[in-house]
C-alpha positions in Angstrom: -5.7 -28.0 -19.9 -3.5 -27.0 -16.8 -5.6 -27.6 -13.4 -6.1 -25.0 -11.0 -4.1 -26.6 -8.2 -1.1 -26.7 -10.6 -1.6 -23.3 -11.5 -1.8 -22.2 -8.0 1.5 -24.0 -7.2 3.2 -22.4 -10.0 2.1 -19.0 -9.1 3.1 -19.8 -5.2 6.7 -21.1 -6.4 7.2 -17.8 -8.5 6.3 -15.7 -6.0 8.5 -17.3 -3.6 11.5 -17.3 -5.3 10.7 -13.8 -6.5 10.8 -12.8 -2.7 13.9 -14.6 -2.2 15.7 -12.6 -4.4 14.5 -9.3 -3.3 15.5 -10.3 0.3 18.9 -11.5 -0.7 19.5 -8.3 -2.8 20.0 -6.3 0.2 20.7 -8.4 3.3 22.3 -5.9 5.6 18.9 -5.3 7.4 16.6 -7.2 9.2 14.0 -9.1 7.4 10.7 -10.7 8.4 9.8 -13.1 6.0 6.6 -14.3 7.5 4.1 -12.8 5.3 4.2 -14.0 1.9 1.9 -15.1 -0.8 2.5 -18.8 0.1 1.9 -18.2 3.8 -1.5 -16.6 3.0 -2.5 -19.4 0.5 -1.8 -22.0 3.1 -4.0 -20.1 5.7 -7.0 -19.8 3.4 -6.8 -22.6 1.1 -8.8 -25.1 3.4 -11.6 -22.8 3.8 -11.6 -21.3 -0.1 -10.5 -24.2 -2.4 -11.2 -22.2 -5.3 -8.6 -19.4 -4.5 -6.1 -19.0 -7.2 -3.0 -16.9 -6.4 -2.7 -13.7 -8.6 0.5 -14.1 -11.0 3.3 -11.7 -11.7 2.8 -11.2 -15.4 3.2 -8.2 -17.1 0.4 -7.7 -19.8 0.8 -6.7 -23.5 1.1 -3.3 -24.0 2.4 -2.5 -20.7 5.9 -1.4 -20.2 7.7 -3.0 -16.9 10.7 -1.6 -15.0 11.9 -3.3 -11.7 13.9 -2.2 -8.6 14.4 1.6 -9.7 16.0 3.4 -7.2 13.9 6.1 -6.1 15.8 7.5 -3.1 19.1 6.6 -1.2 19.6 7.1 2.7 23.5 7.6 3.3 23.3 6.6 6.9 21.3 4.1 8.5 22.3 2.3 11.6 22.4 -0.7 9.0 24.3 1.4 6.6 23.7 2.9 3.2 20.3 2.2 2.0 18.8 2.2 -1.4 14.8 2.1 -1.6 13.3 0.6 -5.0 10.2 0.8 -6.8 8.6 -1.2 -9.6 7.0 0.7 -12.3 4.2 -0.3 -14.7 3.1 2.0 -17.4 1.0 2.0 -20.7 3.4 1.7 -23.8 1.4 4.1 -25.9 2.7 7.8 -25.6 0.8 10.2 -23.4 0.2 11.6 -20.0 -1.3 9.4 -17.3 -2.5 9.3 -14.0 -0.4 7.5 -11.4 -1.2 5.1 -8.6 1.4 4.5 -6.0 0.8 1.1 -4.2 1.9 0.2 -0.9 1.9 -3.1 0.4 1.0 -4.8 4.0 2.3 -7.0 6.4 1.9 -5.3 10.0 4.1 -2.5 9.2 7.2 -5.2 9.8 7.0 -8.0 7.2 6.0 -8.3 3.2 7.6 -6.5 0.2 6.6 -4.7 -2.9 6.4 -7.8 -5.0 2.9 -8.8 -3.2 1.2 -5.8 -5.1 3.0 -6.5 -8.4 -0.2 -8.3 -9.9 -2.4 -5.6 -9.0 0.0 -2.9 -10.4 -0.1 -4.5 -13.9 -3.6 -5.2 -14.2 -4.5 -1.2 -13.5 -1.5 -0.3 -15.7 -3.4 -2.2 -18.3 -6.5 0.1 -17.6 -4.3 3.1 -18.6 -2.7 4.2 -15.4 1.0 4.3 -14.5 1.5 2.1 -11.2 4.0 2.3 -8.7 4.7 -0.4 -6.4 7.0 0.9 -3.8 9.4 -0.7 -1.0 9.6 1.1 2.3 11.3 0.7 5.4 9.7 -1.6 7.9 9.4 -1.7 11.9 12.7 -4.2 12.4 14.5 -1.8 10.3 13.2 1.7 11.2 9.8 2.6 12.9 7.4 5.3 12.6 8.0 7.7 11.0 10.4 6.1 8.5 7.7 4.6 6.3 5.6 7.7 5.8 8.8 9.7 5.0 9.8 6.9 2.4 6.4 6.8 0.8 6.2 10.9 0.4 10.0 10.7 -1.1 8.4 8.4 -3.5 5.8 10.7 -4.5 8.0 13.5 -4.7 10.5 11.5 -6.9 7.5 10.7 -9.0 6.7 14.1 -9.8 10.3 14.8 -10.5 10.3 12.3 -13.0 7.0 12.8 -14.4 8.3 13.3 -17.9 10.5 10.6 -18.1 7.5 7.9 -16.9 4.7 9.7 -18.8 2.8 10.9 -15.5 0.5 13.6 -15.2 1.7 15.1 -12.0 -1.5 16.9 -11.1 -3.3 13.3 -10.9 -1.4 11.1 -8.5 -3.6 8.5 -6.4 -2.1 6.1 -3.4 -3.6 3.0 -2.2 -2.3 0.4 0.0 -3.7 -2.9 1.7 -4.3 -3.7 5.6 -1.2 -1.8 6.9 -0.3 -0.5 3.6 -3.6 0.8 3.5 -3.2 2.7 6.6 0.1 3.9 5.4 -1.6 5.0 2.3 -4.3 7.0 4.3 -2.1 8.6 6.7 0.3 9.9 3.8 -2.7 11.0 1.7 -4.5 13.0 4.8 -1.4 14.8 5.6 -1.0 16.4 2.2 1.5 19.4 2.8 2.1 18.8 6.4 6.0 19.5 7.0 5.6 17.5 10.2 5.4 14.2 7.9 7.7 15.1 4.9 11.0 13.9 6.1 14.1 14.7 4.1 14.8 12.1 1.5 15.0 13.7 -1.6 13.5 15.9 -4.2 12.3 18.3 -1.4 11.4 21.0 -4.1 8.5 18.8 -5.4 5.3 18.2 -3.6 4.2 14.8 -2.2 0.5 15.3 -2.3 -1.9 13.2 -3.7 -5.3 13.8 -5.4 -6.9 10.5 -4.0 -6.6 7.9 -1.5 -7.6 3.9 -1.8 -7.6 2.2 1.4 -8.0 -1.6 1.3 -8.8 -3.0 4.6 -6.5 -0.6 6.2 -7.1 0.7 10.1 -8.3 4.4 10.2 -8.2 5.1 13.8 -6.1 3.6 16.3 -7.8 4.9 19.2 -11.4 3.3 17.7 -12.9 0.7 20.1 -12.3 -1.9 17.2 -8.6 -1.5 17.1 -7.9 0.2 20.9 -9.7 -3.0 22.3 -7.3 -5.8 20.7 -5.3 -7.2 23.4 -1.5 -6.3 22.6 2.0 -7.1 24.1 5.1 -5.4 23.5 5.7 -7.6 20.7 2.7 -6.8 18.6 3.5 -5.3 15.3 1.8 -2.0 15.7 3.5 -1.6 19.1 6.6 -2.1 17.7 5.9 0.2 14.6 4.5 3.0 16.5 7.4 3.0 19.3 5.5 2.0 22.2 2.1 0.7 23.8 -1.0 3.2 23.7 -0.5 3.8 27.5 3.1 4.7 27.1 2.7 6.8 23.7 -0.8 8.0 23.6 0.2 10.8 21.4 1.9 8.9 18.7 -1.1 6.6 18.4 -3.3 9.6 17.6 -0.8 11.0 15.6 -0.6 7.7 13.3 -4.3 7.8 13.0 -5.2 9.2 9.7 -8.9 10.3 11.0 -7.1 12.9 13.2 -5.9 14.9 10.1 -9.2 14.8 8.0 -10.4 18.0 7.2 -12.3 20.1 4.5 -9.4 19.9 2.3 -9.2 16.0 2.4 -8.9 14.3 -1.1 -11.6 11.7 -2.3 -11.4 8.6 -0.7 -12.3 4.9 -1.7 -12.8 2.1 0.6 -12.5 -1.6 0.0 -13.2 -3.8 2.7 -13.1 -7.6 3.6 -15.6 -8.9 6.0 -13.5 -8.4 8.9 -14.3 -4.8 10.9 -11.3 -4.2 13.1 -9.2 -3.9 9.9 -11.2 -0.9 8.7 -11.6 0.5 12.4 -12.7 4.3 12.3 -13.9 4.4 8.9 -17.6 5.0 9.4 -16.4 8.1 11.6 -14.3 9.2 8.8 -17.0 8.7 6.2 -19.2 11.0 8.4 -16.3 13.6 8.1 -15.9 13.6 4.6 -19.6 13.5 4.0 -19.9 16.8 6.2 -17.4 18.5 3.8 -19.0 17.4 0.8 -16.1 15.2 0.1 -16.6 12.5 -2.5 -16.1 8.8 -1.0 -17.0 5.3 -2.0 -17.2 2.0 0.2 -17.1 -1.3 -1.6 -17.0 -4.6 0.6 -16.3 -8.4 -0.1 -18.5 -10.3 2.4 -16.0 -12.7 3.1 -13.6 -13.7 6.1 -10.4 -13.6 4.5 -8.5 -10.4 5.1 -5.9 -10.6 2.2 -8.6 -11.3 -0.5 -6.8 -8.8 -3.0 -4.1 -11.5 -3.6 -6.0 -14.2 -5.1 -8.7 -14.7 -7.8 -11.4 -14.2 -8.0 -11.4 -11.3 -5.7 -8.2 -9.2 -7.5 -10.1 -8.7 -10.5 -13.2 -7.3 -8.5 -10.9 -5.0 -6.5 -8.9 -3.7 -9.6 -12.3 -2.6 -11.2 -13.5 -0.8 -8.2 -10.3 1.1 -8.1 -9.7 1.9 -12.0 -13.5 3.0 -11.9 -12.8 5.3 -9.0 -9.8 6.8 -10.5 -11.6 7.5 -13.7 -14.6 9.3 -11.9 -11.7 11.4 -10.1 -9.0 11.9 -13.1 -10.8 11.5 -16.3 
């Protein structure tokens, strides 16, 4: 029998090679490679020796399409730029709800491969899942990532027949910075200011449900605003300045300020670190006031990137699938 240590090492090596391949596929723009599965495993394995990295392994009965171009940006300061998505869908014919997955990495690192194992597991449960690439801070600060992700959603609706998608049942999720982005994209349904012009503008970018995994809801909440930052802090770089320099933008990128009676159902999945979901309690109060369905689940463990590892990924996937079944089925 293969030991857990050997299995973990194999998973890490596979993820590293996959990440290298993706980085080499388009080297014309700056890439921060500091956030990887291996980095996170090395960070946590001493204190959590039972961790096993989740594997990229497409289940039986699931179709797998990688690096599909969902939009092309013709003129960036680094030249022409294709943005890609990895899609997983049930092999059986039908129309399925879709889940868009947005990776984390402090708005400046990481790549879509980090959420592929999660996407595969959720696709096995009867959903189309789409892990999307987006422009990170070193390449293009806010609002590029928001425009990218909304373009991906419009592209999915434009290709709903091709990928067996029910265009009325689209959810979005993300982890850490990806959770923040998923929330911001979701709460700004229908607001032209956030749309961008990156393709398929005749289609809607609205979503019908949001799943935030350890992603900040309000940059102006004390748990977030009181963090000591420098000009090189990832959120400062992504937003385009410190709070004292760009207070209006710090508010603009905080999902809580866009919540209203039309906000869609929310699922929050948290680690044991409260700073990563700053503003969540206040948002839940708003949702409850408007009678909007929401759930909160917490892994009471001091590990931010729990979703990358067994045993936590399985519980995370169960929470997500159960929530989407309530909303969509």
